[in-house]
ZAMARGU-4260 file (C-alpha; in steps of 0.2 Angstrom, whole numbers, plus 5000, padded with zeros to 4 digits):
<rodrens>
0) 4826/5140/5196 | 4825/5123/5205 | 4810/5118/5193 | 4820/5121/5177 | 4835/5111/5184
5) 4824/5096/5188 | 4815/5098/5171 | 4832/5098/5162 | 4838/5083/5171 | 4822/5074/5167
10) 4824/5078/5149 | 4842/5073/5148 | 4839/5056/5157 | 4824/5052/5146 | 4834/5055/5130
15) 4848/5044/5136 | 4836/5030/5141 | 4828/5030/5124 | 4845/5030/5114 | 4847/5015/5102
20) 4859/5003/5109 | 4871/4996/5096 | 4884/4982/5098 | 4896/4972/5087 | 4909/4959/5089
25) 4917/4962/5072 | 4920/4981/5073 | 4923/4993/5087 | 4921/5012/5089 | 4937/5022/5083
30) 4947/5006/5079 | 4953/5000/5062 | 4943/4986/5053 | 4951/4970/5048 | 4955/4966/5030
35) 4940/4954/5028 | 4929/4970/5028 | 4939/4977/5013 | 4930/4978/4996 | 4936/4966/4983
40) 4938/4976/4967 | 4944/4993/4961 | 4961/4988/4966 | 4955/4982/4984 | 4959/4964/4989
45) 4948/4961/5004 | 4935/4948/5007 | 4920/4961/5006 | 4912/4954/5021 | 4898/4963/5030
50) 4902/4965/5049 | 4888/4960/5060 | 4880/4974/5070 | 4865/4972/5082 | 4853/4984/5090
55) 4842/4982/5105 | 4824/4983/5099 | 4818/4988/5117 | 4829/5004/5115 | 4820/5010/5100
60) 4811/5027/5103 | 4792/5027/5105 | 4783/5029/5088 | 4796/5019/5078 | 4788/5010/5063
65) 4803/5006/5053 | 4822/5006/5053 | 4836/5010/5040 | 4854/5005/5040 | 4868/5015/5031
70) 4886/5014/5029 | 4895/5030/5024 | 4913/5036/5021 | 4914/5055/5024 | 4932/5055/5020
75) 4931/5048/5002 | 4940/5061/4990 | 4923/5064/4981 | 4918/5081/4990 | 4902/5071/4994
80) 4908/5056/5003 | 4904/5038/4998 | 4889/5027/5002 | 4894/5008/5005 | 4877/5002/5010
85) 4859/5008/5012 | 4844/4998/5017 | 4827/5006/5021 | 4810/5000/5026 | 4816/4988/5038
90) 4803/4980/5050 | 4805/4984/5068 | 4807/4965/5071 | 4824/4965/5063 | 4839/4967/5076
95) 4855/4964/5066 | 4863/4967/5049 | 4866/4949/5045 | 4847/4947/5044 | 4847/4959/5029
100) 4858/4950/5018 | 4850/4944/5002 | 4832/4946/5010 | 4822/4959/5001 | 4807/4955/5012
105) 4817/4963/5026 | 4820/4980/5018 | 4823/4989/5002 | 4842/4990/4997 | 4847/5005/4988
110) 4861/5006/4975 | 4877/5011/4983 | 4892/5021/4977 | 4899/5006/4967 | 4883/5004/4958
115) 4878/4988/4968 | 4863/4983/4978 | 4872/4976/4992 | 4885/4980/5006 | 4902/4984/4999
120) 4917/4985/5010 | 4930/4999/5013 | 4941/5004/4998 | 4950/5020/5002 | 4964/5025/4989
125) 4981/5019/4994 | 4991/5031/5006 | 4976/5042/5007 | 4976/5042/5026 | 4964/5034/5038
130) 4945/5035/5033 | 4930/5034/5044 | 4916/5022/5041 | 4899/5027/5049 | 4888/5012/5052
135) 4871/5020/5057 | 4854/5013/5062 | 4840/5025/5060 | 4823/5024/5069 | 4809/5031/5057
140) 4791/5036/5061 | 4784/5029/5045 | 4782/5011/5039 | 4791/5014/5023 | 4799/5028/5013
145) 4792/5032/4996 | 4808/5028/4986 | 4815/5015/4974 | 4831/5005/4974 | 4838/5017/4961
150) 4834/5033/4971 | 4850/5043/4973 | 4859/5039/4989 | 4861/5058/4993 | 4841/5059/4993
155) 4840/5044/5005 | 4853/5052/5016 | 4843/5069/5016 | 4826/5060/5020 | 4834/5050/5034
160) 4842/5065/5042 | 4826/5075/5041 | 4813/5063/5047 | 4821/5050/5059 | 4816/5050/5077
165) 4833/5045/5082 | 4849/5037/5076 | 4864/5027/5083 | 4881/5026/5075 | 4896/5016/5076
170) 4911/5024/5068 | 4926/5013/5063 | 4941/5016/5052 | 4951/5009/5038 | 4966/5014/5028
175) 4977/5006/5014 | 4995/5009/5013 | 5010/5004/5002 | 5028/5007/5002 | 5044/5001/4992
180) 5058/4995/5003 | 5072/4983/5003 | 5068/4965/5008 | 5084/4965/5019 | 5094/4980/5025
185) 5108/4970/5034 | 5126/4975/5029 | 5133/4965/5015 | 5151/4959/5013 | 5155/4953/4995
190) 5171/4947/4987 | 5177/4957/4972 | 5177/4941/4961 | 5158/4937/4964 | 5153/4947/4949
195) 5135/4950/4953 | 5127/4955/4969 | 5108/4952/4969 | 5097/4964/4979 | 5078/4961/4982
200) 5066/4975/4983 | 5048/4973/4988 | 5032/4982/4987 | 5024/4981/5004 | 5005/4983/5006
205) 4994/4985/4990 | 5001/4978/4974 | 4990/4986/4962 | 4995/4998/4948 | 5013/5002/4942
210) 5025/5010/4954 | 5041/5018/4948 | 5057/5021/4958 | 5076/5021/4957 | 5091/5012/4965
215) 5105/5024/4969 | 5123/5020/4974 | 5132/5032/4986 | 5150/5030/4987 | 5159/5031/5004
220) 5177/5029/4997 | 5186/5038/4984 | 5188/5023/4972 | 5172/5018/4964 | 5178/5008/4950
225) 5172/4991/4956 | 5153/4995/4954 | 5146/4993/4937 | 5131/5005/4939 | 5128/5020/4949
230) 5109/5023/4947 | 5095/5014/4938 | 5076/5016/4936 | 5065/5001/4940 | 5046/4998/4940
235) 5034/4987/4948 | 5021/4981/4936 | 5003/4979/4941 | 5002/4965/4954 | 5021/4963/4956
240) 5027/4963/4974 | 5045/4959/4972 | 5060/4964/4961 | 5078/4957/4960 | 5090/4970/4956
245) 5108/4964/4950 | 5122/4975/4955 | 5138/4972/4944 | 5154/4970/4954 | 5170/4972/4943
250) 5185/4962/4947 | 5199/4974/4940 | 5214/4965/4947 | 5221/4981/4955 | 5227/4982/4973
255) 5216/4996/4980 | 5209/4989/4997 | 5191/4986/5002 | 5178/4998/4995 | 5162/5003/5004
260) 5146/5011/4997 | 5127/5011/5002 | 5112/5007/4991 | 5097/5018/4993 | 5080/5020/4985
265) 5073/5036/4977 | 5054/5039/4975 | 5048/5044/4957 | 5036/5058/4955 | 5018/5054/4959
270) 5023/5036/4964 | 5023/5026/4980 | 5034/5032/4994 | 5050/5023/4997 | 5058/5017/5014
275) 5073/5028/5019 | 5083/5013/5025 | 5100/5009/5016 | 5110/4994/5013 | 5129/4996/5017
280) 5140/4986/5005 | 5158/4982/5007 | 5168/4974/4993 | 5183/4964/4998 | 5198/4967/4987
285) 5205/4950/4981 | 5221/4956/4972 | 5238/4952/4979 | 5244/4963/4993 | 5259/4975/4993
290) 5268/4979/4977 | 5266/4962/4970 | 5250/4966/4960 | 5259/4981/4951 | 5274/4970/4948
295) 5264/4957/4939 | 5256/4970/4929 | 5273/4977/4924 | 5279/4960/4919 | 5263/4958/4907
300) 5267/4974/4899 | 5285/4970/4897 | 5281/4953/4889 | 5269/4962/4877 | 5282/4974/4871
305) 5294/4960/4868 | 5281/4951/4858 | 5278/4966/4848 | 5297/4968/4845 | 5299/4950/4839
310) 5285/4953/4827 | 5293/4968/4820 | 5310/4959/4817 | 5301/4945/4808 | 5293/4958/4797
315) 5310/4965/4792 | 5317/4948/4788 | 5302/4943/4777 | 5304/4959/4767 | 5323/4957/4765
320) 5320/4939/4758 | 5307/4945/4746 | 5319/4958/4739 | 5333/4945/4737 | 5322/4934/4726
325) 5318/4948/4714
</rodrens>
């Protein structure tokens, strides 16, 4: 029993001693990458930079004759993941990813999921959750794999998994999000005579593609006559990040007191999510207080009637004059 325990510990420590040691100052295990490592294209707007990862050549297992480096997203919505970078047949004198950029003598670069022969950064769909990106270094017992630059990435993955002596992996994460929201949600007080209340709505995050949404007015007081629109549909065009929506305020000269309502956003089907924060708006009534407003209206009606009566008398006079001259 003691013999088997010693043998187990020896095997365990020998395995740990031979583990390939990876390190990076650009990306970190389990942490989200910065935007500079996002792809540029297909709606992604990053710098498409390659993070530098290095490995300790002294930690390579015995019998290593070549290396391979891959970057893979197992969470891509393809049912088969997505390959961002594959380089095989790397000499065992190379100890970092930057040495592989644009240098065919240092390895064979395989066509990636974008159809390019290079590293291409993260590009998960918007609001698809957090994706993992596996940066893996493989130690291989042969000097080269019998493949070409157009060998399917899945075949390369199979060959690496089936023949590698050892591999080391650094898994980082990335996500792209977008949401529609008000630029400012502070309460607004507006005078009834202002006419138009401009409200700015922004698309935060990715600005690619169209995004539909609606602006909804929710009344808190019984009288809602001073607002010219109740609900309207709007759209962010491709690349548009800000929209100004003009809310019409009606000056009706009626004495009715201040009016309150909220402005909210509604998500359209299959579109971006909207923030649930609302803007509270109060319209200050600018009409005369007490009964004087109604009194002035009555005077206007009375004068209108008098003008109509005068007009009727004049018509009778003209008709009588014409009859007398016949």
